[in-house]
C-alpha positions in Angstrom: 104.1 15.1 69.1 100.5 14.4 69.8 99.2 13.1 73.0 98.2 9.5 72.6 95.9 9.5 75.6 93.8 12.2 73.9 90.8 10.6 72.2 89.5 12.2 69.0 85.8 12.4 68.5 84.4 10.8 65.4 83.6 13.5 62.9 80.0 12.5 62.6 79.6 12.6 66.3 81.1 16.1 66.3 78.8 17.1 63.5 75.7 15.7 65.3 76.8 17.4 68.6 77.0 20.8 66.8 73.5 20.4 65.3 72.1 19.3 68.6 73.7 22.2 70.4 72.1 24.6 67.9 68.7 23.0 68.4 69.0 23.0 72.1 70.0 26.7 72.2 67.1 27.6 70.0 64.7 25.4 72.1 65.9 27.3 75.1 65.0 30.6 73.4 68.5 31.6 72.1 67.8 32.2 68.4 71.2 33.5 67.6 73.8 31.6 69.7 77.4 32.5 69.1 79.8 30.1 67.8 81.5 30.1 71.2 78.2 29.3 72.9 77.5 26.5 70.4 81.0 25.1 70.9 80.6 25.1 74.6 77.2 23.3 74.4 78.5 20.7 71.9 81.9 20.2 73.7 83.9 21.0 70.7 86.3 23.8 69.6 84.9 26.8 67.7 87.1 25.8 64.8 85.2 22.5 64.6 81.9 24.3 63.9 83.6 25.9 60.8 85.2 22.8 59.7 81.9 21.0 59.7 79.7 23.9 58.6 81.6 26.4 56.5 78.6 28.8 56.3 75.8 29.7 58.7 73.3 28.3 56.1 75.0 25.0 56.1 74.4 24.7 59.8 70.8 25.9 59.6 70.0 23.4 56.8 71.5 20.5 58.8 69.6 21.6 62.0 66.4 21.9 59.9 66.9 18.3 58.6 67.4 16.9 62.1 64.5 18.8 63.5 62.3 17.7 60.7 63.2 14.0 61.2 62.3 14.5 64.9 59.0 16.0 64.1 58.3 13.3 61.4 58.9 10.6 64.0 55.9 12.0 66.0 53.4 11.5 63.1 50.9 9.1 64.2 48.9 6.5 62.3 45.8 4.7 63.3 43.4 2.3 62.0 40.9 4.3 60.0 38.2 2.0 61.2 38.7 3.1 64.8 36.1 5.4 66.2 36.5 9.0 65.1 37.1 10.2 68.8 40.0 7.9 69.2 41.6 9.1 66.0 41.0 12.8 66.8 42.6 12.1 70.3 45.6 10.6 68.6 46.0 13.6 66.4 45.5 16.1 69.3 48.3 14.3 71.2 50.4 14.4 68.0 49.8 18.2 67.8 50.8 18.7 71.4 54.0 16.7 71.0 55.0 18.5 67.8 54.3 21.8 69.4 56.4 21.0 72.4 59.3 20.0 70.1 58.8 22.9 67.7 57.7 25.8 70.0 60.9 27.8 69.4 62.6 26.1 66.5 59.6 26.6 64.3 59.8 30.3 64.8 63.4 30.4 63.8 62.7 28.1 60.9 60.0 30.3 59.6 62.3 33.3 59.8 65.1 31.6 58.0 62.9 30.0 55.4 62.5 33.3 53.6 66.2 33.6 52.9 67.5 30.0 52.9 65.5 28.0 50.2 66.7 24.6 51.5 65.1 25.3 55.0 61.9 26.4 53.3 61.9 23.2 51.1 62.5 20.9 54.1 59.9 22.6 56.3 57.4 22.3 53.4 58.2 18.6 53.1 57.6 17.9 56.7 54.4 20.0 56.6 53.2 17.8 53.7 54.1 14.6 55.5 51.9 15.8 58.4 49.1 16.7 56.0 49.3 13.3 54.3 49.1 11.6 57.7 45.9 13.5 58.5 44.5 12.6 55.1 45.1 9.0 55.8 43.9 9.2 59.4 40.5 10.8 58.4 40.1 9.1 55.0 36.5 8.0 55.8 35.4 11.5 57.0 37.3 13.3 54.2 36.1 11.2 51.3 33.1 12.7 49.3 31.7 11.0 46.2 34.9 8.7 46.1 37.4 11.6 46.3 39.3 13.3 49.0 37.8 16.6 49.9 41.0 18.7 49.7 39.4 21.8 51.2 38.2 19.9 54.2 41.6 18.4 54.6 43.1 22.0 54.5 40.9 22.9 57.4 41.7 19.8 59.4 45.4 20.4 58.6 45.2 24.1 59.8 43.4 23.0 62.9 45.9 20.4 63.9 48.9 22.4 62.9 51.5 24.4 64.9 50.1 27.9 64.1 46.8 27.3 65.7 48.3 25.8 68.9 51.0 28.6 68.9 48.1 31.2 68.7 46.2 29.5 71.5 49.1 29.2 73.8 51.3 32.2 73.0 48.7 34.8 72.1 45.6 33.7 73.9 47.5 32.4 76.9 45.6 29.1 76.9 47.1 26.2 78.8 48.4 23.2 76.8 45.3 21.3 78.1 42.8 23.9 77.1 44.5 24.2 73.8 44.1 20.5 73.3 40.5 20.7 74.2 39.9 23.4 71.7 41.7 21.5 68.9 39.7 18.4 69.8 36.4 20.2 69.6 37.2 21.9 66.4 38.4 18.6 64.7 35.2 16.9 65.8 33.0 19.7 64.5 34.9 19.6 61.1 34.8 15.8 60.8 31.4 15.0 62.1 
């Protein structure tokens, strides 16, 4: 006989808690948490993980989707008639926010993207949405002879993206503030 006082968690809440537990673990630097550790973080049984995510790839894909949604929520838009410096500052803040959210999850995503096509596809979609936002933000500066200068947009995208900030912070030991200053300077040089 079941215990009527025991409340059952909604299946979608359980699923979300498991995904969030994985992202939290990765954010904390644990790139391969055990199911036991995930279950503890999520407040669910280990069995629940396998019920909701029969394979490791299923969980990775779901986590990538949620992480991508979180990143895409940080994409800024600004009036393209605003001064260039204001728009650059908005993009630098966007870059810092995305890096803070992605610092560790992006590393795992890049590793998994080579063997899980759905992870690669979702990451590419998010990268494209960021690039599209930059194209819109800097339309006046990127337009040459009535057409968008795709090569210049590639440079702007590379400058404002996670890899450059990762390089500055992780490889060059630059502070977040110094990284932002370097990105701002590079963007202004490219777009002026």
